[in-house]
C-alpha positions as CSV (number, residue, x, y, z in Angstrom):
1,M,115.1,21.6,69.7
2,D,114.6,20.8,65.7
3,R,117.9,20.9,62.7
4,T,117.1,24.5,61.9
5,S,117.7,25.9,65.5
6,N,121.2,24.2,65.4
7,I,122.2,25.1,62.8
8,Q,121.5,29.0,63.7
9,K,123.3,28.5,67.2
10,E,126.7,26.9,65.1
11,F,128.7,30.2,65.9
12,L,128.4,29.4,69.1
13,G,130.6,26.4,69.3
14,S,131.4,23.3,71.2
15,G,134.7,22.2,72.9
16,W,135.4,19.2,75.7
17,S,133.7,19.0,78.5
18,F,135.0,20.8,81.7
19,P,136.0,18.9,83.6
20,V,136.9,16.5,80.7
21,T,135.0,13.0,80.3
22,F,134.0,10.7,78.5
23,S,130.4,8.4,77.7
24,A,130.2,5.4,80.1
25,E,128.5,3.7,77.1
26,N,131.0,4.1,74.0
27,R,133.7,5.4,75.7
28,Q,133.6,8.7,73.8
29,L,135.0,12.3,75.0
30,Q,131.5,13.9,75.9
31,L,131.3,18.0,74.6
32,T,129.1,20.7,74.8
33,K,127.5,22.6,72.3
34,Y,126.1,26.2,72.2
35,E,125.3,28.1,75.6
36,T,126.5,25.1,77.8
37,N,130.4,25.8,76.0
38,I,130.1,29.1,76.8
39,N,129.4,28.8,80.6
40,E,131.3,25.9,80.8
41,M,134.7,28.3,79.4
42,I,133.2,31.2,81.7
43,N,134.0,29.1,84.6
44,L,137.3,27.9,83.4
45,I,138.1,31.2,82.6
46,M,137.2,32.0,86.6
47,Q,139.4,28.7,88.0
48,T,142.4,29.0,86.1
49,T,145.3,31.1,87.2
50,F,147.2,34.1,84.8
51,G,150.4,31.5,84.2
52,E,149.1,28.0,84.4
53,R,148.8,27.0,80.9
54,P,152.3,27.5,79.4
55,F,151.2,28.1,75.9
56,S,148.4,31.1,77.1
57,P,150.1,32.6,79.8
58,Q,147.5,35.5,79.7
59,F,144.6,33.0,79.8
60,G,142.6,33.4,83.1
61,S,141.1,35.8,85.4
62,G,143.9,35.8,88.2
63,L,140.9,35.6,90.7
64,Q,143.1,33.5,93.1
65,T,145.1,36.6,93.7
66,F,142.1,37.7,95.8
67,F,142.5,35.4,98.0
68,F,143.0,36.3,101.9
69,K,142.1,39.7,101.4
70,E,140.3,42.2,103.3
71,M,136.6,42.5,101.9
72,R,136.3,45.9,101.2
73,P,134.4,48.1,98.6
74,T,138.0,48.6,96.9
75,L,138.0,44.8,96.7
76,Q,134.6,44.1,94.9
77,G,136.0,47.3,92.4
78,E,139.1,45.1,91.9
79,I,137.6,41.7,91.1
80,R,134.8,43.5,88.6
81,E,137.6,44.5,86.7
82,A,139.4,41.2,86.6
83,I,136.8,39.1,85.6
84,K,135.5,42.1,82.9
85,T,139.3,42.2,81.2
86,S,139.7,38.2,81.3
87,L,136.6,37.8,79.4
88,L,137.1,40.2,76.6
89,N,140.5,38.9,76.4
90,N,139.1,35.8,76.9
91,E,136.1,34.7,75.2
92,P,135.2,36.6,72.3
93,R,131.9,35.3,71.4
94,I,129.7,37.4,74.6
95,K,130.1,41.0,75.3
96,V,130.2,41.4,79.3
97,M,127.1,44.2,80.0
98,A,127.8,44.2,83.7
99,V,129.4,42.7,86.1
100,E,128.5,42.8,90.6
101,V,130.5,42.1,92.8
102,V,128.4,40.0,96.4
103,F,130.4,39.5,99.6
104,A,127.4,37.2,100.2
105,D,128.8,36.0,103.6
106,L,131.1,37.9,105.2
107,Q,131.8,34.3,108.0
108,S,132.6,32.2,105.3
109,G,134.4,34.3,103.2
110,L,131.7,33.9,100.0
111,V,131.5,36.5,96.8
112,E,129.3,36.2,94.4
113,V,129.7,37.3,91.1
114,T,126.7,37.5,89.0
115,I,128.0,38.3,85.0
116,D,125.6,40.0,82.5
117,Y,126.2,39.5,79.0
118,I,125.1,39.0,75.7
119,Y,126.2,36.7,72.6
120,N,127.8,39.1,70.3
121,Q,125.9,37.1,67.1
122,T,122.7,37.3,68.5
123,N,122.5,40.1,70.4
124,T,120.5,37.8,73.1
125,R,120.7,38.2,76.7
126,H,122.1,35.7,79.7
127,N,124.0,36.0,83.1
128,Y,126.1,33.4,84.8
129,V,126.2,33.7,88.2
130,Y,130.1,32.5,89.8
131,P,131.2,31.8,93.2
132,F,133.7,31.7,95.2
133,Y,135.6,31.6,98.8
134,I,138.4,34.3,99.9
135,K,138.8,32.3,102.8
136,E,138.9,29.1,100.8
137,G,141.3,26.5,102.1
138,T,141.4,27.4,105.8
139,N,140.0,27.2,109.1
140,L,140.4,30.5,110.2
141,Q,138.0,31.4,113.0
142,R,137.0,35.3,113.8
């Protein structure tokens, strides 16, 4: 990637990698830039529950509130709206075009969420798939 491309993407930002890691060679904090930084932020928003960050209590998606709920079409709608709202409130660099919630595996409780979005300044379309388990951390047998 040349210098001109990087300058055009500067508005996408940069920040700490997540999870936080350090370079073994020079012991410097690893940073991410541009699209990678936005994808990591989306992932961080999806994983964070409300109130987990004391100085930003509204940061996160609250998806953990859906754990152990019955996998019904109404749950798909609730998850979809929670994700749209959380990204609207926490990631100003993107505009969410669509959120698709699919019950990928009813037995294990796997829910796959596909988020279609565009970068606000360039209108470049991208998507992100976030899998999580409704029955996570259990040994429930059906």
